[in-house]
Structure formats: C-alpha cells, structure tokens
N, C-alpha and C positions, 0 to 999 in steps of 0.2 A: 884444254882450257874450259870447254863447256862442262866437262865433268867436275872441274874444280868449282865453278860457279854454282852448279846444281848441288853439289855436296855442301857448299857454304850456305845456300838457301835452306837446305834441309836441317842443317845444324842450328841456324838462327830462327827457324820457323817457330818452335815451341816458345822461345824467348820473346819473339815479336808478338805472339798471340797473347802473352801475359800482360802486355801494355794496355792500359785503359784505352778504349776506342776514342773517347773524347776526354781529355783530362778535365777533371771536375772544376777546378778553379777557373780555367780558361773559359769554359762553357758558361759559367755563372757570370763572369765579367762581360762576355760578348752579349749574353741575353739581357743584361742590365742597361744596354745602350742601344740607341737607334743607329745601327751601323751604316745606314744609308747616308749619314752625315759625314762619314769618315772616308778619307782617302786610304787605300789599303795597299800593302806590299806583303807578298807571301800568301800563305805560309811556306817557308822553306823547310824542307825535311831532308836532313843529311843522315844516311845510314852507313853502316860499314861497307855495304856493297856499292854505294854511290860516292863514298869518300875517296878523295884523291885529287891530285893537281891543285892543292890549296883550296878545295871546295868550301871548307869550313871558313877559312879566312875571307874568301871572296863573298860568301853569303853574309858574314858578319859586317863586312865593309859596305855592302849594299844597304843593309838594314841601318847601319850607323849613319850613312849619308842621308838616307830617306828621313829618319826621325829627326836628324839635326835640321834639315831643310824645312820640315814641317814645323818644328819648334821655333825656328828663327822667324818664319812667316806667320806664326800663330794660326795654323790651320789644323783642324781635327785630323788625326791620322791613327792608323793601327798597323803594326807590323808584328810578325811572328816568325821565330826561328827555332826549330827542334833539331837537336843533334842526338842521335842514338848511338851509344857506344857498342863495342863488340859483344858485350853481355846482353844487349838488347834493352838497356836502360835509357829512357828518353830524358833529356834535359831541355825544357822549353823556356824560351825568353819571349815574353809578349810586351809590347810597348803601346801605350795609348798617349797621344798628345791631345790635350783637351782642357777646357776651362773647368775649374771646380765650381761648387755651388755658389760661391761669391764672385765668380767671373774671373778669378786669377788663373793664369795658365800654368799648367803643370804637366810633367811627364810621369805617367804612372807606369812603372816597370814591374812585371811579375815574373818570377822564376819558379818553375815547377820541376821537381825531380822525383822520379820513380826509381827506387833502387831495389834490386832483387837480392835477398840474402844469399850469401855464398853457401850457406848450409842448407839451402832449400827455400821454397817459396814462403814458408811459414815466417820468415824473418823479413819479408819485403816491407818497405814503407814508402810513404809518399810525403814530400815536403813542399811547402809553398812559402815563398818569400815575396813580400810586397814592399815597394819603395814609392813614395810620393815625393817627386823632385820638383821644387819650385825654381831651382837654378840649374842650368845645364851649361857646361863649359866644354869647349874642344881643347884637348890637351895632347901634347906629344907623348908617346909611350914612355913610361918610366925606365930609366937606366938603373936607378937605385931607388931606395925608399923615398927620398925627398927630391927627386929629379923631375917631378911633374911640372910642366911649364904650360901655362895657358897660351893658346894660339890667338894672337891679336888680329885685328882686321888685316886681311891680305887682299891684294888686288886679284891674285889668281887663287881659285878654289883649290885647297890641298887635296891630295889623293886620300880617300877615306880609309885606306889601309895604313896611312901614315899618322893617323891620330886616333884618339879614344874620346869617349864622352864621359865626363865626370858629372854625376848626378848628386845634387846637394839638397838638403831639406830647407825649410823656411829660415832656419837660423844659420845656414851656410855650412852645416856639417856634412861631410862626404858620406853618401849612402852606398854608392857603387861606382865602378868604372867599367864601361863597356866599350 
C-alpha cells in the first residue's frame, strides 16, 4: 500500500510542479479587494491522492451552501475550490459575493483551467472564464435539458447536494450552473 502511494506521488510530482504556484487571475482578484471585509470558505483543494468517498461532491456542496447563504443575506463572501485531475491539471472555481460599484449585489464567479498538452508541455494553456451574476437561483439538478425547476421558499433548508445554483446576468440570461 505504501509503495503504491509513494509511486503515485512520484508519478504525479512532475505534473504537480508544472501548475502555477498561484493562478494569475485568482491572485489579481484577491489583491483587488480588501479581503478583511469578506467571510471566507476554503480554499478546498482536491487532488487525485485525496479524491474519494465523494470528496468532490462534498466540497462542491459546502461551497454551494456557503455562497447561497451569503448571497441571500447580502454579506460579502469568498470561496474557492480547486480540483486537480489525474494529469495534474487544476480547475479552480472562485466565488465572490459583493456589491458592484453602484451598490447592486452580485456573485462574481471565476473559473480557471490549466491544461497540459498531451504532446508535451509546449501545448499547455491557461483559460479564465468570468461571470457576473446579478440573479442567483437555487434549482434542482436537471434530469433533462428543460427540467430545471427553481426551489421556492421552503420551511426546511434543503441538502446542498440536492440543488444547484443557477447564475444569471442582469437581463436574466443563464451564465452558469454550479
């Protein structure tokens, strides 16, 4: 068992070392804010060595519940979740709940992906997606393309693994579902 873990670490080590120490966009966003004003959750980092027993789903549920509660209560918040795949490629989702320059509350979600080219490191690339959501809805997970149903007021708080958050822009267009 120990030999298997040690050999897995040795195989992953060169790939993990290729990951930027601090992903550029995340660092810029964090430095642009007074983070002492924000309630924080995470960062969660799930690696191939720590993955198991639904660890990804559990971390996503914690982040989902945290950002939903902060959004609903209009409190500044920050949460971060990084999932590293077996190839050593990180996928980071960062969430900021905050007012914009005009005082309107928004949820800023940023997703960063670092992908290593399968033909070697020469083909590696880094992508950043940014979403500014002014509407956030709790929905049940989709069964089909049009099966997303908004969760209305409930007396009992639903299990965060049983719902997703739908992020919409100012015009009500869907940006992302987390």
